[in-house]
N, C-alpha and C positions, 0 to 999 in steps of 0.2 A: 504494498500500501503507499499510495506517495506521501509525501509531511506537504502538508497545507503550509507554503512561507507567511510570517508573523505578520509580516506587513498586506497579507490580502484579506487575514481573518480580522487584523484591526478596522482595514478599511472595511468587511462587512458589519462591524458590530458598529460601526456609526453607523454607516445604512441602513441598518435594520429597523426597520417601523416600529416604535416599541410604543408599550402605554406604562403608567403606572399608578399605582393604586396602593401604596403605603408610602403618603407624604406626608409630613406635619408642616405646613404655614410657617409657623415660627421655626422650626427645625432647618427650612430650606434656606435662610436668609444665609446671604454671602457675607465675607467680613466686607466686599466692596459696599455692600448696600448698608449694613451694621456703619459703617464709617458716613456714609450718606445721611443717615437717619440719626446718628449721634451730632451732625454738624447743627440738625434743629429744634434739638431740644438744649437749650437754657440748663446747665448745671449736671451735663451729663460726665458722668466720669472718664467717658470714651470719648469728647466731643473735641479736638485738636491731635490727635494719637495720630503716628501713624499705620498704615495698612497694616504691619508687618507686626506691629506692638497689638494691634485690636485680633491679630491671629492667634497672638498666644493666648488673649483672655478668653476668645471664644470658639476655639478651634479644639476636638478633643483629638489626638493624632497618636495615642500610644492608650492603649487597655488600661481600662481601670478594673477596681479588686468587685465594683459594682453596677448597677444602674444608679443607685444615688449620683453618686460621685460625677456622673456622667449630664445629669439632670441640671446640677450645680452648674453647668456651665451658660444653663440659660438665663441664670440670674442678671449675669452681666449687660445682657441686652432688651431683655425682656423688658425696661420702665420704655426704651423707645417705643414701645407699641401699642401706645394709649392713645392713638389717634387715628379719626379717617383718613386722611394722606399716609400715615406710616401702612397701615394694611392693607391701603390701597397698592402701595406701593409695593408691598411686600405679594400679593396676588401676581400683580403686573413684570415684577424680574421673577418670579418660577415662571412663567410663560415664556420669556426670554431666554432663560436657560435651558427649558424644554427643547426647545426649537433646536439651540444651538446643538444639543444629542440626540434628533432625531424623534422626540418622542411628540407622536399627533394626539394625545388628551394624555388629562391626566388628574386624580380625584385628591384633592387639597382636603387634608382634613385638620380641624381646628376646634377648639370649645371658645367660643366668643367672649364668655364669662370672663375669661383671663386676661380680655383684653379691654373689657367694660371701665369705663370710671362714671364720677356724679354724673361729669356731664357728656358722656358719649356710650349708650346705652347697648347691650348685648344684640337688641335687634339692629342697630346704627353700627354694629361691629359687622355684621353677615350681608347686612348691603353693602358696608364700603368693599367688605372681600369680593364680593359678588362684579361689584361696578369694577375692581379692578382685574379681576380674573378675564369678565367682559370684555375690556381695554385691550389686554394681552391676546387675550384672540383675536381680534380683527387684526390686531398688529403683527402677530406672528403665526395664525395658522393652527394653535394650539386651541383644542376645544380643553372643556374642564366640567367636573362635575364635584360639588362641595358634600362633605361629611362632617357631620356637627359630631364632637369627641363629650361623649358623658363623662364624670371621671370619680374615678375614686379615689380613695376613701370620702366620705360623708363627714367626715371626722375636719375633713380640709374644705372640699367644695359642697356645702349642703345638698337634702335633700331638695328642697325649694329653687337652686340653680339648679339640680337636674330635670328637675320637672320641666323649669322652664327653658331649657335648649332643647328639651323633647319638643315642646310645645312650638317653638320658633321650630325646627326641623319641618314638621308637620307642616306649620305653615306657608312654609316656602319649598315644599313637595313640587316635582314637576317645572319651579322657577329657580333651577340651578342648584337645591340641594339632593342628592341621590340616594344618602345614605346616614345609617347612625353606627358611629363604633363605643366601645367602652374602654376609656385608655386610664392610666394610672397618670396620677399628680402628686402621689406623695407614698409614704410610708403606714398602711395598714392591710387590715385582711378584712376588706369589702370583698363577700363573694360576690359573683356575676350575678348569681341568681339574685341578687335584689334590686337589677337595673330587669329584670324580668318585664313588668310591665312597661316599659320604656320602650322596651324592643317591642312588647308584642304589637303598640300603639304604632311604632315606625314601620313596621313590618304591615298593617291595614294600612295605613297611607300610603304601600309600593315603596316604601324606602328596602335599598340594601343594610344590611345586618353584617357588621363585621365586630370583634373585641380581640382585643392586646389579651392573648393567654397566651401558658407555658414560658416566657422567656426567662423563668427563673420557677426554680421550686417552687408551686404554693397550692397545699391542698388540692382541692377538686376545681382547678380552675379550666382543665382542658375538657371533665367530665360534664361542667356544667356549661362551657360555651357550647358542647353539642348536642346539650339537651334543650339551650334554648335558640336550637335551629337555626344559626348564626349561616351565612353565606361564607362566609369567609375567616379564619381565625389569624391574624399577625403576630407574627417570631414562631409561637408553636415550638420551641427548641425540647421544650420538656417531653415533645412527642417521642425522641427516640429513647426513652425509659421506657413507652408502653407501646408494645407494637398492638394490644389489641382495640386501644384508643385510636391508631392509625388505618386501622381495619374500618371502623365506623366511620371515622373522617374520609376516605374513600368511598364507602357504602353513600353517605350522606351526597357525595360527589363536594366537599366541602372546598376549599382551595384555601392552600398557606401562604400566606403572604410571607417570603422571606428576605430578610436584610442583613445579607451577608458579615461588612462590614461592623455594621452594628450591633450584630449577635458577640462578637472578637472583643470590640471596642469598651462594652460594656460588662464584658467578663461572661457571657453566657454559655461560649463555649470557651475553648483553650486556643485553637487556628480555625483557617480556612475550611485545612485537612477535614480538622473532626467535628466541622459542620454538617445535619446531618442532611441537606437537602439534597444530596446525591443517594441516599437511599429510598429517602419518600420517592423521590423520581424513577428509579428503577423500579418502587413499589405499585408506582402509573397512580401515586397521590398526585392531584392537581395543585401543582408549584407556580405561582410568578414571582418575581421580583423587584423589586425597590429598595431602593435607600436610606428611608426610613427620615432622616435625617444630617440630608447631603450636606447643607449650609456647615452646621456644628463637628461633621465629621471632614468636614473635606473632599467629600467624594462626588460622583456622576454615577449617572445609571450606567455610562457605555462601564466605568470601572466595575460596574458587579459584574455585567457580562463578561468580562474579563477575569474574573475570577472565579466564575464558574467554567470557562474554557481554562485557564492553564492553574489553576490550583484544585480544580474538583473532575479534571477532562470531560467535562461535556462537548462532545462534537459540533460542529454546527449546525446541525440537525434537529439538534436537542435543543440549541440553544433557541430556535426558531419556534420546537415544540412549546419551549418557554414563554417566547413572547404569545404566544397564541393563547396560552391558558389565560394572562394578563387578561388580554381583548376577552376574552369567555368572560370571567370572573368580575368582569366591571358593573357595578350597582348603577349605570345609567339604562335607559328606556334600551327594548332592543333595536329599536331600528340608526340609534346613534353607535352601540353593537355592530353593526351590520356596517355603517358608513367608514368604522374602525378599520372593520375585517377589507372592506374594498380596498382603502385607503393603501392597506400596508402590502397589499398584493398586485392592484391594478389590473383584479383577474373580478368583473364581477358576480361569472358565470359559477366561478368552485374556489370558491374564499380558503386563503391559506392552501392550496395546490399546490402551486408554485409561486415563488418569489424570487425576482432578479434584482441586481444593484450595481451597478459600475461606480467604480474609482479609482482616480490617478495610482499609478504606481509601475517601477520597475520589473520588468521580468515576470515572468509564466509559465504555469504548469498545471498540472490536472494531480487532481487526489480521487476521495473514492465518490462511489454512485451516488451519495449524502450534497456530496457540495465539487463542483467543477471550478478550476480556475484556469481561464485561457485570454487569451487574446482574438479570437476569432469571435464569429457571430457578429461581422459589420463594425466590431471596435475601433475605436482609434488607436493608432499608435500609443504604445505604453499605459495603456488602459487594461484593467483586470475586470470582469466580466464577473461576478459571483452569481452563480442561484442553486437554490437549494429547492430539494424537491422532496414534497410530503408522501408518505404512503399511503 
C-alpha cells in the first residue's frame, strides 16, 4: 500500500467540509479578540497588555490536573463579555474563524445568565448572540444554530436561573436556537436527572438535547444521560470503562461529541493515544469531532482532525465518516442538515457518497482505494486532487 504524502492529507483536512457541534462561545474567544475587547473596557486588567501576555493568561497549553483548573482560565476574560457589543463580536468572530477552517455550520453553545447584568438581561444576551452569528453568516457564509446551556450545580446557578434559560430556549426555538445542553460551571454533584423536566420541555418544543457527561468519574452521569434520551453526549470519556453503556449508546443512536485536546489538557485522559475515540469508532458508535474551547486551548478543528489521523491512525476515509457523523448529529432542522450534506459533496442525489477536493501542492502519488492522490482528472500542474469514496 502506498503512503499518502503528509502535504496531501493536510490539504485534505483543510478542504474537508466540516461542522462543529460542541463549541462554547466563551471558550472560542481568541487571544486577539480578548485583546480587542479589553481595550473597550475601562479598568480591565488585560487592557494595554501585549498579545503574548494575554496568551499567557488565557490560553491553556499544558495538561492540568482537573477540569476546575482549566475553568479558572475563563476568569481572566469573562468580565469582558458583559455587554451586547462584546457578545455580538464573539459570535461574529466565531464565524470568521469557522470559515478559515472550512467549517460550513457550527452550533454555538452558551449560558446567557453568565453574561447578564442588571442592565443586560439574559434575553438581550441571547438576542445579541443571534445578531452577531447572523452577521457572521452573511459575511462568511457559515450557518449556525444556538444551544442554550443549563448549568450545574444549583448551588452556583439556581433552579430559577435554569428555568429562565429553558424558557428562553423554547421561546427562540425555530428562531436560531436549536438545542438544550446541561453543562458544568462549578464543583458539585447535581444529578443530570434533576434537569429532566427542562430537557423534556425542550424536546417537546423540537429542540435537540445534549449533555456534558462522563468527562470525569462522577456517579451515574452516563446512565442518567442515556435514560434522559439525549441525542448527543459531550466528552463521554468514562464510557471506556463501561462497555455495556457503550452498547446502549450505540443501540439508542447517541452521538458522542469527542474533544481530544480538551480531554488531554483537563486531565480526563493521559494522552491522545489513550483517548477512547478509536475504540468507539471501531465499535460503530457514532462519533463527531469538536474543539470544545478552541480559544482557551489554542487549537482549531483542523488540528483535531490531524490528531485523529496522526495520533490515532484514522484513515482519510474514516475522517470523512467522522465528518458525516457530525452532520447527521446536528440539532438543526432536517432541511438544514440536508443543505450541509449537499454542500459537503456537491452531489445532491447521493450525499456523502463521493467528495472531491483540490489543493495546491508539489508532487503526486497514489494511495489506497479510499483516497486517491494524483494530478490527473484535468487538474492543473502542481495540483493534488483528493477524492474520498464512501462505501
